[in-house]
N, CA, C and O atoms as a GROMACS GRO file, in nm:
protein
  272
    1UNK      N    1   0.534  -1.109  -1.525
    1UNK     CA    2   0.550  -0.971  -1.571
    1UNK      C    3   0.659  -0.969  -1.677
    1UNK      O    4   0.774  -1.006  -1.649
    2UNK      N    5   0.624  -0.927  -1.795
    2UNK     CA    6   0.722  -0.924  -1.903
    2UNK      C    7   0.818  -0.807  -1.890
    2UNK      O    8   0.794  -0.714  -1.813
    3UNK      N    9   0.924  -0.813  -1.965
    3UNK     CA   10   1.027  -0.709  -1.959
    3UNK      C   11   0.970  -0.574  -2.000
    3UNK      O   12   1.004  -0.471  -1.940
    4UNK      N   13   0.885  -0.572  -2.101
    4UNK     CA   14   0.826  -0.446  -2.147
    4UNK      C   15   0.738  -0.385  -2.038
    4UNK      O   16   0.747  -0.265  -2.012
    5UNK      N   17   0.655  -0.465  -1.974
    5UNK     CA   18   0.568  -0.414  -1.867
    5UNK      C   19   0.651  -0.368  -1.748
    5UNK      O   20   0.619  -0.266  -1.687
    6UNK      N   21   0.756  -0.441  -1.715
    6UNK     CA   22   0.842  -0.401  -1.603
    6UNK      C   23   0.911  -0.269  -1.635
    6UNK      O   24   0.921  -0.182  -1.548
    7UNK      N   25   0.959  -0.254  -1.758
    7UNK     CA   26   1.025  -0.130  -1.798
    7UNK      C   27   0.928  -0.013  -1.793
    7UNK      O   28   0.965   0.097  -1.753
    8UNK      N   29   0.804  -0.036  -1.833
    8UNK     CA   30   0.703   0.070  -1.832
    8UNK      C   31   0.673   0.117  -1.689
    8UNK      O   32   0.636   0.232  -1.668
    9UNK      N   33   0.687   0.028  -1.592
    9UNK     CA   34   0.660   0.064  -1.452
    9UNK      C   35   0.781   0.123  -1.380
    9UNK      O   36   0.769   0.168  -1.266
   10UNK      N   37   0.895   0.123  -1.444
   10UNK     CA   38   1.016   0.168  -1.378
   10UNK      C   39   1.007   0.310  -1.322
   10UNK      O   40   1.054   0.332  -1.210
   11UNK      N   41   0.949   0.408  -1.393
   11UNK     CA   42   0.939   0.542  -1.333
   11UNK      C   43   0.860   0.542  -1.201
   11UNK      O   44   0.896   0.613  -1.107
   12UNK      N   45   0.756   0.463  -1.194
   12UNK     CA   46   0.678   0.454  -1.069
   12UNK      C   47   0.763   0.392  -0.959
   12UNK      O   48   0.762   0.440  -0.845
   13UNK      N   49   0.836   0.288  -0.991
   13UNK     CA   50   0.920   0.221  -0.891
   13UNK      C   51   1.028   0.315  -0.839
   13UNK      O   52   1.057   0.315  -0.719
   14UNK      N   53   1.088   0.394  -0.926
   14UNK     CA   54   1.193   0.485  -0.880
   14UNK      C   55   1.136   0.592  -0.788
   14UNK      O   56   1.204   0.635  -0.695
   15UNK      N   57   1.014   0.635  -0.810
   15UNK     CA   58   0.949   0.732  -0.719
   15UNK      C   59   0.926   0.668  -0.583
   15UNK      O   60   0.938   0.734  -0.480
   16UNK      N   61   0.892   0.539  -0.582
   16UNK     CA   62   0.866   0.471  -0.455
   16UNK      C   63   0.992   0.460  -0.371
   16UNK      O   64   0.984   0.451  -0.248
   17UNK      N   65   1.108   0.459  -0.433
   17UNK     CA   66   1.232   0.444  -0.360
   17UNK      C   67   1.272   0.571  -0.285
   17UNK      O   68   1.364   0.568  -0.204
   18UNK      N   69   1.204   0.681  -0.311
   18UNK     CA   70   1.238   0.808  -0.249
   18UNK      C   71   1.185   0.823  -0.108
   18UNK      O   72   1.209   0.926  -0.044
   19UNK      N   73   1.114   0.727  -0.058
   19UNK     CA   74   1.059   0.736   0.077
   19UNK      C   75   1.087   0.605   0.151
   19UNK      O   76   1.123   0.504   0.092
   20UNK      N   77   1.069   0.612   0.282
   20UNK     CA   78   1.095   0.495   0.365
   20UNK      C   79   0.976   0.400   0.364
   20UNK      O   80   0.865   0.440   0.328
   21UNK      N   81   0.997   0.275   0.404
   21UNK     CA   82   0.885   0.182   0.416
   21UNK      C   83   0.779   0.234   0.513
   21UNK      O   84   0.659   0.212   0.492
   22UNK      N   85   0.822   0.302   0.620
   22UNK     CA   86   0.729   0.359   0.716
   22UNK      C   87   0.637   0.462   0.648
   22UNK      O   88   0.516   0.462   0.669
   23UNK      N   89   0.696   0.547   0.567
   23UNK     CA   90   0.617   0.647   0.495
   23UNK      C   91   0.511   0.581   0.407
   23UNK      O   92   0.394   0.620   0.411
   24UNK      N   93   0.551   0.482   0.329
   24UNK     CA   94   0.457   0.419   0.236
   24UNK      C   95   0.349   0.339   0.308
   24UNK      O   96   0.235   0.334   0.263
   25UNK      N   97   0.385   0.277   0.420
   25UNK     CA   98   0.286   0.202   0.498
   25UNK      C   99   0.184   0.298   0.558
   25UNK      O  100   0.063   0.273   0.551
   26UNK      N  101   0.232   0.408   0.616
   26UNK     CA  102   0.140   0.507   0.673
   26UNK      C  103   0.056   0.573   0.565
   26UNK      O  104  -0.062   0.601   0.587
   27UNK      N  105   0.114   0.598   0.450
   27UNK     CA  106   0.038   0.658   0.340
   27UNK      C  107  -0.075   0.566   0.294
   27UNK      O  108  -0.186   0.612   0.268
   28UNK      N  109  -0.046   0.437   0.283
   28UNK     CA  110  -0.150   0.341   0.242
   28UNK      C  111  -0.260   0.332   0.347
   28UNK      O  112  -0.378   0.324   0.313
   29UNK      N  113  -0.221   0.334   0.475
   29UNK     CA  114  -0.320   0.328   0.583
   29UNK      C  115  -0.408   0.453   0.581
   29UNK      O  116  -0.530   0.444   0.596
   30UNK      N  117  -0.348   0.570   0.563
   30UNK     CA  118  -0.424   0.695   0.558
   30UNK      C  119  -0.520   0.696   0.440
   30UNK      O  120  -0.636   0.737   0.453
   31UNK      N  121  -0.474   0.650   0.326
   31UNK     CA  122  -0.562   0.645   0.209
   31UNK      C  123  -0.681   0.553   0.235
   31UNK      O  124  -0.794   0.584   0.198
   32UNK      N  125  -0.655   0.439   0.299
   32UNK     CA  126  -0.764   0.346   0.330
   32UNK      C  127  -0.865   0.410   0.424
   32UNK      O  128  -0.985   0.396   0.405
   33UNK      N  129  -0.816   0.482   0.526
   33UNK     CA  130  -0.906   0.547   0.622
   33UNK      C  131  -0.991   0.652   0.553
   33UNK      O  132  -1.112   0.659   0.575
   34UNK      N  133  -0.930   0.734   0.469
   34UNK     CA  134  -1.005   0.840   0.402
   34UNK      C  135  -1.101   0.787   0.296
   34UNK      O  136  -1.195   0.857   0.258
   35UNK      N  137  -1.079   0.666   0.250
   35UNK     CA  138  -1.166   0.607   0.148
   35UNK      C  139  -1.270   0.511   0.204
   35UNK      O  140  -1.341   0.447   0.128
   36UNK      N  141  -1.281   0.500   0.337
   36UNK     CA  142  -1.375   0.406   0.398
   36UNK      C  143  -1.517   0.422   0.343
   36UNK      O  144  -1.576   0.323   0.302
   37UNK      N  145  -1.574   0.544   0.340
   37UNK     CA  146  -1.711   0.555   0.287
   37UNK      C  147  -1.723   0.504   0.143
   37UNK      O  148  -1.819   0.434   0.109
   38UNK      N  149  -1.627   0.539   0.061
   38UNK     CA  150  -1.628   0.495  -0.079
   38UNK      C  151  -1.616   0.343  -0.089
   38UNK      O  152  -1.686   0.279  -0.167
   39UNK      N  153  -1.527   0.287  -0.009
   39UNK     CA  154  -1.506   0.142  -0.012
   39UNK      C  155  -1.629   0.067   0.038
   39UNK      O  156  -1.664  -0.039  -0.016
   40UNK      N  157  -1.694   0.121   0.139
   40UNK     CA  158  -1.814   0.056   0.190
   40UNK      C  159  -1.932   0.066   0.094
   40UNK      O  160  -2.010  -0.027   0.082
   41UNK      N  161  -1.943   0.179   0.025
   41UNK     CA  162  -2.051   0.197  -0.074
   41UNK      C  163  -2.033   0.102  -0.192
   41UNK      O  164  -2.131   0.059  -0.253
   42UNK      N  165  -1.908   0.069  -0.222
   42UNK     CA  166  -1.881  -0.018  -0.337
   42UNK      C  167  -1.941  -0.157  -0.320
   42UNK      O  168  -1.962  -0.228  -0.418
   43UNK      N  169  -1.968  -0.197  -0.197
   43UNK     CA  170  -2.034  -0.324  -0.172
   43UNK      C  171  -1.943  -0.444  -0.177
   43UNK      O  172  -1.986  -0.555  -0.147
   44UNK      N  173  -1.818  -0.425  -0.214
   44UNK     CA  174  -1.724  -0.538  -0.220
   44UNK      C  175  -1.648  -0.544  -0.089
   44UNK      O  176  -1.541  -0.484  -0.076
   45UNK      N  177  -1.702  -0.615   0.007
   45UNK     CA  178  -1.641  -0.622   0.139
   45UNK      C  179  -1.503  -0.683   0.140
   45UNK      O  180  -1.421  -0.651   0.226
   46UNK      N  181  -1.477  -0.769   0.044
   46UNK     CA  182  -1.347  -0.835   0.039
   46UNK      C  183  -1.234  -0.741   0.004
   46UNK      O  184  -1.122  -0.758   0.053
   47UNK      N  185  -1.261  -0.641  -0.081
   47UNK     CA  186  -1.152  -0.554  -0.126
   47UNK      C  187  -1.101  -0.465  -0.014
   47UNK      O  188  -0.979  -0.451   0.002
   48UNK      N  189  -1.188  -0.404   0.064
   48UNK     CA  190  -1.139  -0.318   0.171
   48UNK      C  191  -1.079  -0.400   0.284
   48UNK      O  192  -0.984  -0.357   0.349
   49UNK      N  193  -1.133  -0.518   0.306
   49UNK     CA  194  -1.073  -0.606   0.408
   49UNK      C  195  -0.932  -0.650   0.366
   49UNK      O  196  -0.841  -0.656   0.448
   50UNK      N  197  -0.917  -0.680   0.238
   50UNK     CA  198  -0.785  -0.719   0.187
   50UNK      C  199  -0.687  -0.603   0.198
   50UNK      O  200  -0.570  -0.622   0.232
   51UNK      N  201  -0.734  -0.483   0.170
   51UNK     CA  202  -0.649  -0.364   0.181
   51UNK      C  203  -0.601  -0.345   0.325
   51UNK      O  204  -0.482  -0.324   0.349
   52UNK      N  205  -0.693  -0.352   0.419
   52UNK     CA  206  -0.658  -0.338   0.561
   52UNK      C  207  -0.564  -0.449   0.605
   52UNK      O  208  -0.468  -0.424   0.678
   53UNK      N  209  -0.591  -0.570   0.562
   53UNK     CA  210  -0.506  -0.683   0.597
   53UNK      C  211  -0.364  -0.664   0.541
   53UNK      O  212  -0.266  -0.693   0.610
   54UNK      N  213  -0.354  -0.615   0.417
   54UNK     CA  214  -0.223  -0.592   0.356
   54UNK      C  215  -0.145  -0.482   0.429
   54UNK      O  216  -0.025  -0.496   0.452
   55UNK      N  217  -0.214  -0.374   0.465
   55UNK     CA  218  -0.147  -0.266   0.537
   55UNK      C  219  -0.097  -0.317   0.672
   55UNK      O  220   0.016  -0.289   0.712
   56UNK      N  221  -0.181  -0.392   0.742
   56UNK     CA  222  -0.141  -0.446   0.873
   56UNK      C  223  -0.022  -0.542   0.858
   56UNK      O  224   0.070  -0.540   0.939
   57UNK      N  225  -0.024  -0.625   0.754
   57UNK     CA  226   0.086  -0.718   0.731
   57UNK      C  227   0.215  -0.641   0.707
   57UNK      O  228   0.319  -0.674   0.764
   58UNK      N  229   0.209  -0.539   0.621
   58UNK     CA  230   0.328  -0.458   0.593
   58UNK      C  231   0.380  -0.390   0.719
   58UNK      O  232   0.500  -0.386   0.742
   59UNK      N  233   0.290  -0.338   0.800
   59UNK     CA  234   0.331  -0.273   0.924
   59UNK      C  235   0.403  -0.373   1.013
   59UNK      O  236   0.511  -0.344   1.066
   60UNK      N  237   0.343  -0.489   1.030
   60UNK     CA  238   0.402  -0.589   1.119
   60UNK      C  239   0.538  -0.639   1.069
   60UNK      O  240   0.631  -0.655   1.148
   61UNK      N  241   0.549  -0.664   0.940
   61UNK     CA  242   0.671  -0.725   0.886
   61UNK      C  243   0.782  -0.625   0.852
   61UNK      O  244   0.899  -0.662   0.854
   62UNK      N  245   0.747  -0.501   0.821
   62UNK     CA  246   0.848  -0.406   0.780
   62UNK      C  247   0.879  -0.299   0.885
   62UNK      O  248   0.985  -0.236   0.878
   63UNK      N  249   0.790  -0.277   0.981
   63UNK     CA  250   0.810  -0.165   1.072
   63UNK      C  251   0.825  -0.201   1.218
   63UNK      O  252   0.903  -0.138   1.289
   64UNK      N  253   0.752  -0.300   1.265
   64UNK     CA  254   0.757  -0.334   1.406
   64UNK      C  255   0.900  -0.376   1.442
   64UNK      O  256   0.959  -0.463   1.378
   65UNK      N  257   0.953  -0.312   1.543
   65UNK     CA  258   1.087  -0.344   1.588
   65UNK      C  259   1.199  -0.282   1.506
   65UNK      O  260   1.315  -0.317   1.523
   66UNK      N  261   1.163  -0.188   1.417
   66UNK     CA  262   1.266  -0.122   1.335
   66UNK      C  263   1.255   0.029   1.353
   66UNK      O  264   1.162   0.079   1.415
   67UNK      N  265   1.351   0.097   1.298
   67UNK     CA  266   1.347   0.243   1.298
   67UNK      C  267   1.338   0.294   1.155
   67UNK      O  268   1.368   0.411   1.129
   68UNK      N  269   1.297   0.208   1.061
   68UNK     CA  270   1.291   0.248   0.920
   68UNK      C  271   1.176   0.341   0.893
   68UNK      O  272   1.156   0.383   0.780
   0.00000   0.00000   0.00000
């Protein structure tokens, strides 16, 4: 990632810092649940499986055993 691309993403990154890891993990999980029909219609089974796997990984590594 070049400096220009990183700088261009900075506003998005600063918005992400306004919430806890728990909030962002739950938000990603909720989005995945609400998009299940769309994801299944897309026919790309790997993408929704990867999304679910990533959310589960984040939950396990950032939230289990914490109060964040």
